[in-house]
C-alpha positions in Angstrom: -33.2 -9.8 -4.1 -29.9 -8.5 -5.5 -27.9 -7.1 -2.6 -25.7 -4.1 -2.9 -22.7 -6.3 -2.1 -22.1 -10.0 -1.2 -18.9 -11.4 -0.1 -17.3 -14.4 -1.7 -16.1 -17.5 0.2 -14.7 -20.3 -2.0 -12.6 -23.4 -1.4 -9.4 -21.3 -0.8 -10.9 -19.4 2.0 -12.2 -22.6 3.7 -8.8 -24.3 3.2 -6.7 -21.4 4.5 -8.8 -20.8 7.7 -8.9 -24.6 8.4 -5.1 -24.6 8.3 -5.1 -21.9 11.0 -7.7 -23.7 13.1 -5.7 -26.9 12.8 -2.5 -25.0 13.7 -0.9 -26.3 10.5 -0.1 -23.0 8.8 0.5 -20.0 11.1 2.1 -16.6 10.4 -0.7 -15.9 8.0 -0.6 -12.2 8.6 3.1 -12.0 7.6 2.4 -14.0 4.5 -0.5 -11.7 3.7 1.7 -8.6 4.1 4.3 -10.0 1.8 1.7 -11.0 -0.9 -0.1 -7.7 -0.6 3.1 -5.7 -1.0 3.9 -7.7 -4.1 0.4 -7.2 -5.5 0.4 -3.4 -5.1 4.2 -3.0 -5.8 5.3 -1.4 -2.6 8.2 -2.0 -0.3 6.3 -2.3 3.0 2.9 -3.5 4.1 1.3 -3.9 7.5 -1.9 -5.9 8.0 -4.3 -4.2 10.4 -7.6 -5.1 12.1 -9.6 -2.8 9.8 -9.2 0.0 7.3 -9.9 2.5 10.0 -7.1 1.0 12.0 -4.8 1.5 9.0 -5.7 5.2 8.8 -5.3 5.7 12.5 -1.9 4.0 12.3 -1.0 6.3 9.4 -1.7 9.3 11.6 0.6 7.8 14.3 3.3 7.2 11.7 3.1 10.8 10.7 3.4 11.8 14.4 0.2 13.8 14.3 -0.2 16.1 17.3 -2.8 18.3 18.9 -3.6 21.3 16.7 -2.1 19.8 13.5 -4.2 20.1 10.4 -5.2 17.4 7.9 -6.9 18.2 4.6 -9.7 15.9 3.4 -12.7 15.9 1.1 -16.0 16.8 2.7 -17.4 13.8 0.8 -15.9 10.8 2.5 -16.6 8.2 5.1 -16.6 9.5 8.7 -13.6 7.3 9.5 -11.3 9.8 7.7 -11.9 12.9 9.9 -12.5 10.6 12.9 -8.9 9.4 13.0 -7.8 13.0 12.8 -9.9 14.1 15.8 -8.7 11.2 17.9 -5.3 13.1 18.0 -7.2 16.4 18.9 -6.0 17.5 15.4 -8.2 19.4 13.0 -9.6 18.2 9.6 -9.7 20.9 6.9 -12.6 20.1 4.6 -12.6 20.8 0.8 -15.5 20.6 -1.6 -15.6 18.1 -4.4 -15.3 18.2 -8.2 -17.7 16.6 -10.7 -16.2 13.1 -10.0 -17.1 13.3 -6.3 -13.5 13.6 -5.3 -11.5 16.3 -3.5 -11.4 19.3 -5.9 -7.8 19.5 -7.0 -7.9 23.2 -7.9 -9.3 24.1 -4.5 -6.6 21.9 -2.8 -3.9 23.6 -4.7 -5.3 27.1 -3.8 -5.5 26.1 -0.2 -1.9 24.9 -0.1 -0.6 28.0 -1.9 -2.4 30.3 0.5 -1.6 28.3 3.6 0.6 30.0 6.2 0.2 27.5 9.0 3.1 25.3 9.9 0.6 22.9 11.4 -0.6 21.6 8.0 0.6 18.1 8.1 -1.0 16.0 5.4 -3.9 15.5 3.0 -6.0 12.3 3.0 -7.2 11.6 -0.5 -10.3 9.4 -0.5 -10.9 7.5 -3.7 -14.6 7.0 -4.6 -14.7 3.7 -6.5 -11.3 4.3 -7.9 -8.7 7.0 -8.8 -10.8 9.4 -10.8 -8.7 12.5 -10.1 -5.2 13.8 -10.7 -3.1 12.1 -8.0 0.1 13.1 -9.6 -0.8 16.7 -9.4 -1.9 16.5 -5.8 1.3 14.7 -4.8 3.4 17.3 -6.7 1.7 20.3 -5.0 1.8 18.6 -1.6 5.5 17.6 -1.9 6.6 21.1 -2.9 5.0 22.4 0.3 6.2 19.7 2.7 2.7 18.2 3.1 2.4 14.4 3.2 -0.1 12.5 1.0 -2.2 9.6 2.4 -4.3 7.7 0.0 -7.6 6.3 1.4 -8.0 3.5 -1.1 -10.6 1.7 0.9 -12.7 0.6 -2.0 -10.1 -0.1 -4.6 -7.0 -2.1 -3.7 -5.3 -3.8 -6.7 -6.4 -1.0 -9.1 -4.1 0.6 -11.6 -3.4 4.3 -12.0 -1.5 5.6 -15.0 0.1 2.2 -15.6 1.2 1.6 -11.9 -0.5 0.0 -9.0 -2.5 2.3 -6.8 -0.4 3.2 -3.8 2.9 2.5 -5.4 3.4 6.1 -6.5 2.1 9.6 -5.8 1.7 9.1 -2.0 3.6 8.7 1.2 1.1 6.1 2.7 -1.8 4.2 1.3 -4.5 2.6 3.4 -6.9 -0.2 2.2 -9.8 -2.1 3.6 -10.8 -5.7 2.9 -14.4 -4.8 4.0 -15.0 -1.7 1.9 -17.0 1.2 3.3 -20.7 0.2 3.6 -20.0 -3.2 2.1 -20.2 -6.0 4.8 -17.7 -8.9 4.6 -17.4 -12.2 6.5 -14.5 -10.7 8.5 -12.6 -7.5 8.8 -9.2 -6.2 8.0 -7.1 -3.5 6.5 -3.6 -2.7 5.1 -1.1 0.1 5.6 1.4 0.4 2.8 4.4 2.7 2.1 7.7 2.9 0.3 9.1 5.1 3.1 11.3 3.0 5.4 11.1 5.6 8.3 7.3 5.7 8.2 7.2 1.9 8.0 9.6 1.5 11.0 7.6 3.9 13.1 4.3 2.2 12.1 5.7 -1.3 12.8 6.7 -0.2 16.3 3.4 1.5 17.1 1.1 -1.2 15.7 1.8 -3.3 18.9 1.7 -0.8 21.8 5.1 0.6 21.1 6.7 -2.6 22.4 10.2 -3.5 21.5 11.4 -7.0 22.2 14.7 -6.9 24.0 15.9 -10.4 23.6 15.9 -12.8 20.6 16.1 -15.8 23.0 13.4 -14.7 25.5 10.5 -13.0 23.8 8.9 -12.1 27.1 11.6 -9.6 27.7 10.4 -6.3 26.3 10.4 -2.5 26.6 7.8 0.1 25.7 9.5 3.1 23.9 6.4 5.0 22.6 2.6 5.0 23.0 0.9 2.9 20.4 -2.1 0.6 20.3 -3.1 -2.9 19.0 -3.7 -2.6 15.2 -2.7 -6.2 14.3 -4.8 -8.4 12.1 -5.7 -11.8 13.5 -4.4 -15.0 11.8 -7.9 -16.2 10.8 -8.7 -12.9 9.2 -5.3 -13.0 7.4 -5.9 -16.5 6.1 -9.3 -15.6 4.7 -8.0 -12.4 3.0 -5.0 -14.3 1.5 -7.5 -16.3 -0.4 -9.4 -13.1 -1.4 -6.2 -11.8 -3.0 -6.2 -14.6 -5.5 -9.3 -13.1 -7.1 -8.5 -9.3 -7.0 -7.5 -8.9 -10.6 -10.3 -11.2 -11.8 -12.9 -9.2 -9.7 -11.6 -5.9 -11.1 -11.9 -7.2 -14.6 -15.4 -8.4 -13.9 -16.4 -5.1 -12.3 -15.2 -3.4 -15.5 -17.4 -5.7 -17.6 -20.4 -4.9 -15.4 -19.7 -1.2 -15.8 -19.6 -1.6 -19.6 -23.1 -3.1 -19.5 -24.3 -0.3 -17.3 -22.7 2.3 -19.5 -24.5 0.9 -22.6 -27.9 0.0 -21.1 -28.3 3.2 -19.0 -27.4 5.8 -21.6 -30.2 8.2 -22.3 -32.4 6.7 -19.6 -34.7 9.5 -18.3 -33.6 10.9 -14.9 -30.4 9.0 -14.9 -26.9 10.5 -15.5 -23.7 8.4 -15.8 -20.4 9.4 -14.1 -17.6 10.6 -16.4 -14.4 8.6 -15.8 -11.3 10.4 -16.7 -8.7 7.5 -16.6 -8.4 4.1 -18.2 -8.4 0.9 -16.2 -10.9 2.4 -13.6 -11.7 -0.5 -11.3 -15.4 0.4 -10.7 -15.3 -0.7 -7.1 -18.4 1.6 -7.0 -20.6 2.3 -9.9 -22.3 5.7 -9.3 -25.1 7.3 -11.2 -27.1 10.5 -10.6 -30.8 10.6 -10.2 -32.0 14.1 -11.2 -35.1 14.2 -9.0 -36.0 12.6 -5.7 -33.1 10.1 -5.4 -34.5 8.5 -2.2 -37.8 7.8 -3.8 -36.0 6.2 -6.8 -33.9 4.1 -4.5 -37.0 2.9 -2.5 -38.7 1.9 -5.6 -35.6 -0.1 -6.7 -35.6 -1.7 -3.2 -39.2 -2.7 -3.6 -38.2 -4.4 -6.8 -35.4 -6.3 -5.0 -32.4 -4.1 -6.0 -30.3 -2.7 -3.1 -28.2 0.4 -3.6 -25.7 2.5 -1.7 -24.9 6.1 -1.1 -21.3 7.5 -1.1 -21.5 9.6 0.9 -23.4 12.0 3.2 -21.2 15.1 3.3 -19.5 15.6 6.6 -20.8 19.1 7.0 -24.3 17.6 7.2 -23.4 15.2 10.1 -24.2 16.5 13.6 -20.7 16.3 15.2 -18.8 18.0 12.4 -21.6 20.5 11.7 -21.6 21.7 15.3 -17.9 21.3 16.0 -16.8 23.5 13.1 -20.0 25.7 12.7 -20.5 24.4 9.2 -23.5 25.3 7.1 -25.2 23.0 4.6 -24.4 25.4 1.7 -20.7 25.7 2.6 -19.9 22.9 0.1 -22.3 23.3 -2.8 -21.0 20.6 -5.1 -21.0 18.0 -2.3 -24.5 19.0 -1.4 -25.7 18.7 -5.0 -24.0 15.4 -5.4 -25.5 14.1 -2.1 -29.0 14.9 -3.3 -28.5 12.9 -6.5 -25.8 10.1 -6.3 -26.7 6.4 -6.1 -24.3 3.5 -6.1 -25.4 0.4 -8.0 -24.4 -3.2 -7.2 -21.0 -3.8 -8.9 -19.0 -6.8 -7.7 -17.3 -9.9 -9.1 -20.1 -12.4 -8.3 -22.8 -10.5 -10.1 -24.0 -12.4 -13.2 -24.8 -10.8 -16.6 -28.4 -11.8 -16.0 -28.5 -9.9 -12.7 -26.9 -6.8 -14.2 -29.3 -6.7 -17.1 -32.2 -7.2 -14.6 -30.9 -4.2 -12.6 -30.8 -2.1 -15.8 -34.3 -3.3 -16.8 -35.6 -2.4 -13.3 -34.0 1.1 -13.4 -35.6 1.8 -16.7 -38.9 0.6 -15.3 -38.7 2.8 -12.3 -37.5 5.8 -14.4 -40.7 5.6 -16.5 -42.8 6.2 -13.4 -41.0 9.5 -12.6 -42.1 12.8 -13.9 
């Protein structure tokens, strides 16, 4: 069996967590924030209990209120519109382009035609990496006083046009150490920004809006706003600090795996590869299209011991959003078509070449059985 994803736990993870359990090295969360900020080249980073918590904290930092509107792709994880709805605010869904991302042309048109003062921000979800024009999205949004939040749940440490993802072309970026639909040994996320005001507000609200009133007596405090508990635990932070040591190595390995897939799966019947528009794509997800009966294809792969993923079921097909906003299945035709065909293959640092070639061989075998 080759799983869709398997987490890595090496000597560094065991050593770091043992230090916490033995009370030898504390303040792991602070160390992780400092190291993560350096890794992605941002001024400020806040470690959170999950990627969803980071997104929710981002909405708090933006002071999201009832009736405000947040633009997002209809092809994303439910966590994205979910954090918007928790504020009784409204997600505005946009169809996708051929790379499965928010359609930049449709976004620009929506912004140009927008007359609502309630349009607060756009959450840009990255499917496996930045395969869209973030610079253009940020420029359009910035000209219209709309904030940009990057949902980089699957691809922290990636590059975009020579810079680290999240360092430019956004106001806030949120990351997840347990990427969507990829289980890890523990959970955690990260909120990053270069905006001091957004950081200061998020820092306050990540711990119930509590402000410590005395440097000498830490039990003296005041509550100045309504926040929540978004903090990452020290054990989680210790584990993820060790994970950071392998980020660049894992991305390089994912790119090597993608190169094998690109070569081996060209011209395979019923299989279409995804066009990648930018260099240094991290391939946190490797997505193919199956032209007929994707689920049957995936079941046959699973019978052969190959687990796959799906990114994602369009939000307008999910009961809550479909009924809440009276959405029809055909309202977002590109997302619908992609959903019927896309399949994410295993692509992570610990996959061996033999495993990757075995996956390719199995895909070819299954493809031959399809008409």
